[in-house]
C-alpha angles and dihedrals in degrees: 000000000000127000125270112299088226092067113069116234135171111226123211124188093006094194095055116132097219118060113217122184119209109190097205136024110264133211122257130015104248092087091053091050089052093056099040093046086054089059096258128151100219120206115189117196115231097181110147096230111106091214119034120219122232088249092058093045090051090052089051092049089053122169098314124038128140102191145357138209107203140180133250088242091065126090104235104184139121094311097057097034089051090052092047092049092048090053091054097262124160106168138053129172128187113224089228142061091239123066107187086131092059125082095214093184090056091051091049091051088056091046095244120141115227118215130195136182113244129158101045101069102061104093094031094055093043090052091053090050088052091049091052090048095056095037086059095040094052096034092237097161092050091048093048092051090047092053095045090050092059092242097128110107099161145311117310129184094235101036110133095337109185141169129299107216100188111122093003126119125269121197123207122196106198114023100204124125098300094039089050093049091050092049091051092051092052093045098045098039101037108019093238123164114240129223118176144177123212131143088241128047114251101218093172092059094043094050091044093054091044091056091046090050090055090051090053091049090052090062094044099264133124115275112237122221139217119206132179109217125207098235142025089239093062089053092050093051096048105038129089089198125029119193119190118219103154129124121255115250138128092287097050100041105114089001086152100056131152093282096051095042088057090055091064125091113272091242097038126129122230121198128190121186093143117072128333100228091059084084124058092228095195089054090047093053091051091048093050091051093048094044111042092178090058113092136192137194115203131187095166135042138208096241098023129221087026124067125215114259113277099021096102090052093059110101088195092065125085108201129185130174105256096288100143092120095037102119113118094237092051098044092047089047091051089052092052092049091050091049092049090050090056099038094049094050092048088057098041094249122156131264114259096226094188127113093223107081098164093106086070097051105031133050130031119339090237090062096060108123117249094238145088107266095212133003112175097199096040094119093050090051093044092239 
């Protein structure tokens, strides 16, 4: 029943009737309480490899496994879903809101629901995008390296002069929940005008900024504006900062290529906390080298975890290892949502089908809804 003895696991609730595999240790303990209280034997893989191979995951699944919580770095396709189905599995949840690593059609063919963890990453991801923006604008990483290297000999007028963003224009590509939260932070905190591109108008954001603009006018300040532009290219040409918050698909892969990078202002800032392949990373490296006043903040990479040659050598790039959701509240909340997705499906409970998932992650444990917070193929499986 258990996984291969050659692969280290930590077992919780050893006598549980439903075996659930968790491929990495997760933050918090609410998620574990969800599973154990649902009668699950929980096996958490403690293998030292950062990214588990399909072979390792299949060994962990073994010949009897009812559900899995997996990671966005794993390749969940026909091979793994076939192994899970053969082992009696009926539930899988990605420990992420995105599921580019999951072949949902394959899961559906095997009759396995696929969960994800939306609704708890919005503000956390937007804050990280904001942190990247200002780290790039004020050259924080360069200055930190300078200090740690013992190079600081005294104050100088031109030492690490960066960009003031107050009253400038911020461009948002993809005005969904995260893009909207980022835009609001830049508008409220720094009185920046907003230009955005999205296939659909964001009336909430436009109305919000209009009301905030009237408030500024009432105290004698300039009213800020929010404008939806017809093309990405218009956003790139007008904005002092461009933050990417779009999904990854055939249309957005290499959205930021050589031609579009050249449309941006020479001293602009580009931020990506969305998906790595949205940027042509080779073109970006060349652009950074040719335009030293241009700056970028990256949380994700085209061939993650690898970076394209030369990127790490660019002082005008701020680079962090995919930590946009890495606040304790968010990561623990994601774990709880993933656990609820699996536990509810193992007991035939319904899908939540509501955008507000906070009842699962906040409040008393006893008040957690008996439902799966988010199943992406629920309709196809008639759940």
